[in-house]
C-alpha positions as CSV (number, residue, x, y, z in Angstrom):
1,M,-156.0,7.2,44.6
2,N,-159.1,6.2,46.8
3,Y,-156.8,5.1,49.9
4,R,-155.1,8.8,49.5
5,L,-158.5,10.6,49.4
6,I,-159.4,8.5,52.5
7,A,-156.2,9.0,54.3
8,F,-156.6,12.9,53.4
9,A,-160.0,13.2,54.8
10,A,-159.0,11.2,58.0
11,L,-156.2,13.5,58.4
12,L,-158.3,16.4,58.0
13,L,-161.0,15.3,60.3
14,G,-158.4,14.4,62.8
15,A,-157.2,18.0,62.7
16,I,-160.4,19.5,63.1
17,S,-161.3,17.5,65.9
18,V,-158.0,18.3,68.0
19,V,-158.4,22.0,67.2
20,S,-162.2,21.9,68.5
21,C,-160.6,20.7,71.6
22,I,-158.8,23.7,72.4
23,D,-159.9,25.6,75.4
24,P,-159.9,29.0,74.4
25,D,-159.6,30.1,78.3
26,Q,-156.2,28.1,78.2
27,T,-154.0,29.7,75.3
28,Q,-150.7,30.8,76.5
29,E,-151.6,34.4,76.2
30,V,-154.4,34.0,78.8
31,I,-152.2,31.9,81.0
32,L,-149.5,34.6,81.0
33,E,-152.2,37.1,81.8
34,K,-153.4,35.3,84.8
35,D,-150.0,34.2,85.9
36,K,-148.7,38.1,85.8
37,L,-152.2,39.1,87.7
38,A,-151.0,36.4,90.4
39,I,-147.4,37.5,90.7
40,E,-148.5,41.1,90.9
41,K,-150.9,40.3,93.7
42,Y,-148.1,38.3,95.7
43,I,-145.5,41.0,95.5
44,S,-148.0,43.5,96.7
45,E,-148.9,41.2,99.7
46,N,-145.5,40.2,100.3
47,P,-143.1,43.3,99.7
48,F,-139.3,42.6,99.5
49,T,-136.7,44.5,101.2
50,S,-134.1,44.4,98.4
51,V,-130.6,46.0,97.5
52,K,-131.3,45.7,93.5
53,E,-134.1,44.7,91.6
54,Y,-134.8,43.6,87.9
55,K,-138.1,43.4,86.4
56,E,-139.5,42.4,83.1
57,E,-143.1,43.5,83.5
58,A,-144.1,42.4,80.0
59,E,-142.9,38.8,80.7
60,G,-143.9,38.6,84.2
61,F,-140.3,38.1,85.6
62,Y,-139.2,40.0,88.8
63,M,-136.0,39.4,90.6
64,F,-135.0,40.8,94.1
65,W,-131.5,40.9,95.6
66,E,-131.1,40.4,99.3
67,V,-127.1,40.5,99.0
68,A,-125.5,42.0,96.0
69,N,-122.0,41.3,95.3
70,E,-120.5,43.8,92.3
71,S,-117.0,42.3,92.6
72,G,-118.1,38.7,92.4
73,A,-117.5,36.5,89.3
74,S,-120.4,37.0,86.7
75,V,-122.1,34.0,85.1
76,V,-121.6,32.9,81.2
77,R,-122.2,30.3,79.1
78,G,-120.1,27.4,80.0
79,D,-119.1,27.9,83.4
80,T,-120.2,25.8,86.1
81,V,-122.2,27.1,89.1
82,F,-123.2,26.0,92.7
83,V,-126.5,27.3,93.7
84,N,-128.6,26.7,97.0
85,Y,-131.9,27.1,96.4
86,T,-135.5,26.8,97.7
87,G,-138.4,26.5,95.0
88,K,-142.0,27.7,96.1
89,L,-145.5,28.2,94.7
90,L,-147.4,31.4,95.0
91,N,-149.0,30.1,98.1
92,K,-145.6,29.7,99.7
93,Q,-145.6,26.0,99.7
94,V,-142.2,24.6,99.3
95,F,-141.7,21.9,96.5
96,D,-138.1,21.7,96.2
97,T,-134.8,22.6,97.9
98,S,-131.2,21.9,97.9
99,I,-130.9,22.7,101.8
100,E,-131.6,20.0,104.2
101,Q,-132.9,21.7,107.1
102,V,-135.3,23.7,104.6
103,A,-136.6,20.3,103.5
104,R,-137.0,19.2,107.0
105,D,-139.0,22.2,107.9
106,N,-141.3,22.0,105.3
107,G,-142.0,18.2,105.3
108,I,-140.2,17.2,102.1
109,F,-137.3,15.8,103.4
110,A,-135.8,12.8,101.4
111,T,-133.5,10.2,103.2
112,N,-132.3,9.1,99.7
113,R,-131.0,12.6,98.7
114,T,-127.8,14.6,99.2
115,Y,-128.8,18.1,99.9
116,Q,-125.8,20.4,98.7
117,P,-125.7,23.2,96.0
118,L,-126.9,22.4,92.7
119,K,-124.4,22.2,90.2
120,F,-125.0,22.8,86.4
121,R,-123.5,24.7,83.3
122,P,-125.9,27.6,82.2
123,G,-126.6,27.5,78.8
124,F,-126.9,23.7,78.1
125,N,-130.8,23.1,78.4
126,F,-131.3,23.5,81.8
127,A,-134.9,22.5,82.7
128,I,-136.4,25.7,84.1
129,V,-135.9,28.6,82.0
130,G,-136.6,31.2,84.3
131,F,-134.3,29.8,86.9
132,E,-131.4,29.5,84.6
133,F,-132.1,33.3,83.4
134,A,-132.0,34.3,87.2
135,I,-128.7,32.7,87.3
136,S,-127.2,34.5,84.4
137,L,-128.1,37.8,86.2
138,M,-126.4,37.0,89.3
139,K,-122.6,37.1,90.5
140,E,-120.9,34.8,93.1
141,G,-121.9,35.6,96.5
142,E,-125.4,37.0,95.7
143,K,-128.5,36.0,97.3
144,A,-132.0,36.8,95.3
145,T,-135.5,35.6,95.1
146,V,-136.8,35.4,91.5
147,I,-140.8,35.2,90.6
148,F,-141.7,34.2,87.0
149,P,-144.9,32.7,85.3
150,S,-145.5,29.3,84.6
151,K,-144.2,29.4,80.6
152,L,-140.8,30.2,82.2
153,G,-141.1,27.2,84.6
154,Y,-143.0,24.0,83.9
155,G,-145.7,25.4,81.8
156,S,-148.6,23.2,81.1
157,Q,-147.0,20.0,82.3
158,P,-147.4,19.1,85.9
159,S,-144.0,18.2,87.7
160,G,-144.3,16.3,91.1
161,P,-146.2,18.6,93.5
162,V,-146.1,21.7,91.2
163,P,-149.6,21.8,89.4
164,A,-149.7,22.6,85.7
165,N,-149.6,26.4,84.7
166,S,-147.9,27.5,88.3
167,P,-145.8,30.6,88.4
168,L,-142.9,29.8,90.7
169,I,-140.8,31.5,93.2
170,F,-136.9,30.4,93.7
171,E,-134.7,31.8,96.7
172,L,-131.3,31.5,95.2
173,D,-128.0,31.7,96.7
174,L,-125.0,31.6,93.9
175,T,-122.3,30.1,96.1
176,R,-119.7,29.7,93.5
177,V,-118.8,30.2,89.7
178,K,-116.3,27.9,88.3
179,K,-115.1,29.7,85.4
180,A,-114.8,27.5,82.0
181,P,-111.3,27.2,80.5
182,Q,-112.1,29.6,77.6
183,N,-113.7,32.2,80.1
């Protein structure tokens, strides 16, 4: 009985100490609001010329098409897509790309990497939610730029050159949609 009481007290004390360590300035709501303000500022300072737009202002998600292709194949769960991409931070620093010349031009070229369109199946746990959602809005042959808050990117986890809580920009070129057999 005494062991249970001691274990419960230790658990309660541990929970209280964890809760007291949470920084109220870093709650998800506060981070989202900071991200949205930074994204809106970026867009106002870097206007996009686009043929089509999509936005979810409440979520801080913006997408601008450079090339639209209404007759292109749509993307559905289970298809395999091939996409060239360039990932940037709001300060325009390129942190990743599938295009060799972009990697060379931005000092991130890796000799051990094969530069080619990214191949993946939407709907099967892709790491970057905002990237995958943007692809789901595109059709084969379209090019677009998407900007989204950190919660749709890497969140509070830093990833290589991407700091924690960083809104992301991706330039996307959906080069091919390989339809799944059932689609």
